[in-house]
Steps between C-alpha positions, in 0.01 A plus 500: 500500500779413739373163628307389196335158488304328227175309539341280237123493481292252302219663304263380235543666163178694564624620840830610349319691226277667762805591712678645197189701406454631855867596517469683169180676612662617823825604334708258706706200405369168632759481777414846638128427472531176697722658767256791536201271529667269751710732715322836491378626836215666311207307357533502122202520272552464127223666304574390149142578403508839675643725228167684465487556874850647505418729207177616668675565832774698325240716324312559827828599665580749221148647516515535877836674485365749249176559690678546833689794352169679436326696774155354428429157357191495276230255603508346153866408551424344837228291338732394217773398747249314713383306194861421405576376854184288501612343171843421650328347803290279271812395307679419827207288620507307170874436539462410870255225406778340296771526768628183659646473848847347459466335842187314392686375193789377715258322735328333203832385357608354836169317529545353153852380583377315809234308308727395213 
C-alpha cells in the first residue's frame, strides 16, 4: 500500500482468538478481514457455521446444470430438488436466528461506555 498507516486495537485474549479464527475460516489475514469488515461498501456476512449450506447449494447448482441440459426433467428430480432447497431454507433460517446486527452491538457498547 502506498500510504500505509498502522492502527493499534485493544482486544481481550478471547476476542483476539475469535478474530484469528474468523480470519482463518475466511482465508484472510486479520488485517484484510478487519479492512473488509470496516470499509467494504457491501454488507459482509460471515457464515462460519454455514459449511453444510454451501455444500448443499453447490450440489443443487450441479444438479440443476445437469438437468437443464436435458429436454424433459423428470418429476421425481423436481421433487428431490424441491426437498433439497427446502432443507437449505431451513438451515438458513436456523443460521439467521443466530445472526447479530453489528449496529445493535455498537449501540450497546456506546450505551455501556456512557454509564461507566
